[in-house]
C-alpha positions as CSV (number, residue, x, y, z in Angstrom):
1,M,39.8,90.1,-9.1
2,I,39.9,92.5,-6.1
3,E,42.6,90.4,-4.4
4,S,44.7,90.7,-7.6
5,L,44.2,94.5,-7.8
6,E,45.4,94.7,-4.2
7,G,48.6,92.8,-5.1
8,K,47.6,89.5,-3.4
9,Q,47.1,86.1,-5.0
10,G,44.0,86.1,-7.2
11,K,41.6,84.0,-5.3
12,P,37.9,84.6,-4.5
13,R,37.1,86.3,-1.2
14,L,34.8,84.7,1.3
15,K,31.5,86.5,1.5
16,P,30.0,88.3,3.5
17,P,31.2,91.0,3.5
18,F,30.2,91.7,-0.1
19,P,32.3,94.1,-2.3
20,A,29.5,96.6,-2.3
21,N,30.2,97.1,1.4
22,V,33.9,96.2,1.7
23,G,35.7,95.9,-1.6
24,L,38.9,97.3,-3.0
25,Y,41.2,98.5,-0.2
26,G,38.2,98.1,2.2
27,C,36.1,100.6,0.3
28,P,32.7,100.0,-1.3
29,T,33.3,98.6,-4.8
30,T,31.0,97.7,-7.7
31,V,32.1,94.6,-9.5
32,N,30.8,93.4,-12.9
33,N,31.9,90.6,-15.1
34,V,32.7,91.0,-18.8
35,E,30.0,88.5,-19.8
36,T,27.3,90.8,-18.3
37,I,28.7,93.9,-19.8
38,A,29.1,92.3,-23.2
39,V,25.5,91.2,-23.5
40,S,23.9,94.4,-22.0
41,P,23.7,96.3,-25.3
42,T,21.9,93.4,-27.0
43,I,19.5,93.1,-24.2
44,L,18.8,96.8,-24.3
45,R,18.4,96.7,-28.1
46,R,16.2,93.5,-28.2
47,G,14.5,93.8,-24.8
48,P,14.5,91.7,-21.7
49,E,11.7,89.5,-22.9
50,W,14.0,88.3,-25.8
51,F,16.8,87.5,-23.4
52,S,14.4,85.7,-20.9
53,S,13.1,83.5,-23.7
54,F,16.3,81.5,-23.5
55,G,16.6,78.7,-20.9
56,R,14.0,78.0,-18.3
57,K,12.4,79.8,-15.3
58,N,15.0,81.1,-12.8
59,N,17.7,80.1,-15.3
60,A,17.0,82.4,-18.2
61,G,19.4,83.9,-20.7
62,T,22.6,82.8,-22.3
63,K,25.9,81.8,-20.9
64,L,29.5,81.5,-22.2
65,F,30.7,77.9,-21.9
66,C,34.4,77.3,-22.2
67,I,34.7,73.6,-23.0
68,S,38.0,71.7,-22.8
69,G,39.5,68.3,-22.1
70,H,38.6,65.1,-24.0
71,V,36.4,66.6,-26.7
72,N,37.0,66.6,-30.4
73,N,36.9,70.4,-30.8
74,P,37.5,72.4,-27.6
75,C,35.8,75.8,-27.8
76,T,34.2,78.7,-26.0
77,V,30.6,79.2,-27.1
78,E,27.6,81.3,-26.1
79,E,24.6,79.1,-25.7
80,E,21.2,79.3,-24.0
81,M,21.0,78.3,-20.4
82,S,19.4,74.9,-19.7
83,I,20.8,73.2,-22.7
84,S,21.6,69.6,-21.9
85,L,25.3,68.8,-21.3
86,K,25.2,66.1,-23.9
87,D,23.7,68.4,-26.6
88,L,26.2,71.1,-25.7
89,L,29.1,68.7,-26.3
90,E,27.7,67.2,-29.4
91,K,26.6,70.5,-31.0
92,H,29.7,72.5,-30.4
93,C,32.6,70.2,-29.7
94,G,31.8,67.3,-32.0
95,G,31.3,65.0,-29.0
96,V,33.5,63.3,-26.6
97,R,36.9,62.0,-27.9
98,G,36.5,58.3,-28.5
99,G,32.7,58.4,-28.2
100,W,30.2,59.0,-25.4
101,D,31.1,55.6,-23.8
102,N,34.6,56.8,-23.3
103,L,33.4,59.6,-21.0
104,L,34.7,59.3,-17.4
105,G,33.1,62.4,-16.0
106,V,32.7,66.2,-16.4
107,I,33.5,69.1,-14.2
108,P,30.7,71.4,-15.3
109,G,31.8,74.7,-13.8
110,G,35.5,74.8,-13.3
111,S,37.9,73.4,-10.7
112,S,35.8,74.7,-7.8
113,V,32.8,72.4,-8.4
114,P,32.3,68.7,-7.9
115,V,32.7,66.2,-10.8
116,L,29.6,64.7,-12.5
117,S,29.6,61.0,-13.1
118,Q,29.0,59.6,-16.6
119,P,25.4,58.6,-15.9
120,A,24.6,62.1,-14.6
121,C,26.1,63.6,-17.7
122,E,23.5,61.8,-19.9
123,T,20.6,64.0,-18.8
124,V,21.7,67.0,-16.8
125,L,20.8,70.5,-17.9
126,M,23.5,73.2,-17.9
127,D,21.9,75.7,-15.5
128,F,22.3,76.6,-11.8
129,D,19.3,74.7,-10.5
130,A,19.8,71.4,-12.4
131,L,23.4,71.2,-11.5
132,K,22.6,72.0,-7.9
133,E,20.1,69.0,-7.9
134,V,23.0,66.7,-8.9
135,R,25.3,68.2,-6.2
136,S,27.5,70.1,-8.5
137,G,27.4,73.7,-9.9
138,L,27.7,75.9,-12.9
139,G,30.4,78.1,-11.4
140,A,32.2,79.9,-14.2
141,A,30.9,77.4,-16.8
142,A,34.4,76.2,-17.5
143,V,33.4,72.7,-18.7
144,I,36.2,70.1,-18.3
145,V,35.5,66.8,-20.0
146,M,37.4,63.7,-18.8
């Protein structure tokens, strides 16, 4: 985002330095994402314990998953962290187009993270730690089903 504001191609910056130290035009900059800002009033209203009740330890809360590719109903959905990938696709997208056996792989976090093989997709949880364990990542949670 900072690169785009500076008139450059919109690509992530290498860190460090972090935006809080060297951000927009080399000045200290606070950067927040829309997902954080959008959920903040609800967390303040219901309390942090409520938000932390979703997901598992160190991966608590909710996440916006943007699911596209070979699914019956592509969608963007807010779901709790640590939901299984298979449950996420079945519950919100009507499953994989042509059935689960037709699944070739899934990119769980957008184009910057490694592809998950079909066997890994059977059991993996959609959170930072579980995806790290299978050598992938949650990234922006842009789930691309192949």
